[in-house]
C-alpha positions as CSV (number, residue, x, y, z in Angstrom):
1,M,-65.5,55.7,-287.8
2,E,-67.6,55.0,-290.9
3,V,-69.3,52.0,-289.2
4,L,-70.4,54.2,-286.3
5,E,-71.9,56.7,-288.8
6,M,-73.7,53.9,-290.6
7,T,-75.1,52.6,-287.3
8,E,-76.3,56.0,-286.4
9,K,-78.0,56.4,-289.8
10,V,-79.7,53.0,-289.5
11,L,-81.0,53.9,-286.0
12,E,-82.2,57.3,-287.3
13,I,-84.1,55.6,-290.2
14,T,-85.5,53.1,-287.8
15,E,-86.8,55.8,-285.5
16,N,-88.1,57.7,-288.6
17,K,-90.1,54.6,-289.6
18,E,-91.4,54.1,-286.1
19,R,-92.6,57.7,-286.1
20,Q,-94.2,57.3,-289.5
21,R,-96.2,54.3,-288.2
22,E,-97.2,56.2,-285.1
23,I,-98.5,59.1,-287.3
24,I,-100.3,56.8,-289.6
25,S,-102.1,55.2,-286.6
26,Y,-103.2,58.7,-285.5
27,L,-104.3,59.7,-289.0
28,I,-106.6,56.6,-289.2
29,N,-108.6,57.9,-286.3
30,E,-111.7,59.5,-287.8
31,N,-112.3,61.8,-284.8
32,L,-109.0,63.7,-285.3
33,P,-109.6,67.4,-285.9
34,F,-108.6,68.8,-289.3
35,A,-105.9,71.1,-287.9
36,D,-104.2,68.2,-286.1
37,R,-104.6,66.0,-289.2
38,K,-103.0,68.6,-291.4
39,V,-100.0,69.0,-289.0
40,L,-99.5,65.2,-288.7
41,Q,-99.8,64.8,-292.5
42,K,-97.1,67.5,-293.0
43,E,-94.8,65.7,-290.5
44,L,-95.4,62.4,-292.2
45,N,-94.5,63.8,-295.6
46,D,-91.3,65.4,-294.2
47,L,-90.3,62.1,-292.6
48,M,-91.0,60.2,-295.9
49,N,-89.0,62.7,-297.9
50,T,-86.0,62.4,-295.4
51,N,-86.1,58.7,-295.8
52,T,-86.2,58.9,-299.6
53,E,-83.3,61.3,-299.7
54,E,-81.2,59.0,-297.5
55,K,-82.0,56.0,-299.7
56,M,-81.0,58.1,-302.7
57,R,-77.7,59.0,-301.1
58,T,-77.1,55.3,-300.3
59,W,-77.9,54.3,-303.8
60,M,-75.6,56.9,-305.3
61,K,-72.7,55.8,-303.2
62,K,-73.3,52.1,-304.1
63,E,-73.4,53.0,-307.8
64,A,-70.3,55.1,-307.6
65,R,-68.4,52.4,-305.6
66,A,-69.4,49.7,-308.2
67,I,-68.0,51.8,-311.0
68,V,-64.8,53.4,-309.6
69,G,-64.0,51.0,-306.7
70,N,-61.8,52.7,-304.1
71,R,-60.1,55.1,-306.5
72,N,-59.9,58.8,-305.5
73,W,-60.5,61.8,-307.7
74,E,-56.8,62.1,-308.7
75,N,-57.0,58.7,-310.3
76,M,-60.3,59.3,-312.1
77,N,-60.5,59.1,-315.8
78,I,-63.1,60.4,-318.3
79,I,-64.3,56.9,-319.1
80,E,-65.3,56.3,-315.5
81,F,-66.8,59.7,-315.3
82,V,-69.1,59.0,-318.3
83,K,-70.0,55.6,-316.7
84,L,-71.0,57.4,-313.5
85,R,-73.2,59.9,-315.5
86,H,-74.8,57.0,-317.4
87,A,-75.6,55.3,-314.1
88,G,-77.7,58.4,-313.3
89,L,-75.5,60.4,-311.1
90,T,-75.5,64.1,-311.5
91,Q,-72.3,66.1,-311.6
92,S,-73.1,67.5,-308.1
93,E,-73.5,64.0,-306.7
94,I,-70.2,62.9,-308.3
95,A,-68.5,65.9,-306.8
96,D,-70.0,65.2,-303.4
97,F,-68.9,61.5,-303.6
98,F,-65.3,62.4,-304.3
99,N,-65.3,65.4,-301.9
100,V,-64.2,67.8,-304.6
101,S,-65.8,71.1,-305.7
102,K,-68.0,71.2,-308.7
103,S,-65.7,73.7,-310.4
104,K,-62.8,71.2,-310.0
105,M,-64.9,68.6,-311.6
106,D,-66.0,71.0,-314.4
107,N,-62.3,71.7,-315.0
108,F,-61.6,68.0,-315.4
109,V,-64.3,67.7,-318.0
110,A,-63.1,70.9,-319.8
111,I,-59.7,69.4,-320.5
112,R,-59.5,69.1,-324.3
113,E,-59.1,65.3,-324.5
114,N,-61.7,64.8,-321.8
115,R,-64.2,67.2,-323.4
116,S,-64.1,65.6,-326.8
117,Y,-64.5,62.1,-325.3
118,Y,-67.4,63.3,-323.1
119,R,-69.2,64.9,-326.0
120,K,-68.8,61.8,-328.2
121,N,-69.8,59.2,-325.6
122,F,-72.1,60.8,-323.1
123,V,-75.7,60.0,-324.0
124,Y,-78.1,62.1,-322.0
125,D,-81.0,59.7,-322.5
126,L,-79.1,56.9,-320.6
127,H,-78.6,59.3,-317.7
128,R,-82.3,60.4,-317.8
129,I,-83.5,56.8,-317.9
130,A,-81.3,55.8,-315.0
131,R,-82.7,58.8,-313.0
132,E,-86.2,57.8,-313.9
133,N,-85.6,54.2,-312.8
134,W,-84.5,55.4,-309.4
135,T,-87.6,57.6,-309.0
136,D,-89.8,54.7,-309.9
137,K,-88.4,52.5,-307.1
């Protein structure tokens, strides 16, 4: 089932890129009226944003898989959680990856032993730098 979903996403991205090229070819035309140019530019920006969001989701999944492997949320420990955060993943992205609610994840961090480890070892600057590195790509 997952292979089928990946194939559909690849086709969607390919169609997205084809449409982007088509719009760019129209925008190059100097005789294009301003109103049409504005509509096409908005559509192009939307397509590019969609493509970037999909790349971000793919990157997030690869980063998470590299750190936790095939473990599920029940087998998660605070050390791996901190590594995920240092890799640049937000708490919401981690919750989405494991298909758990953000409140369940917050409760995991709030456990006394986990909370003290998290506070001692989580360095926000590493998280911020990893996020910035992604946006620079």
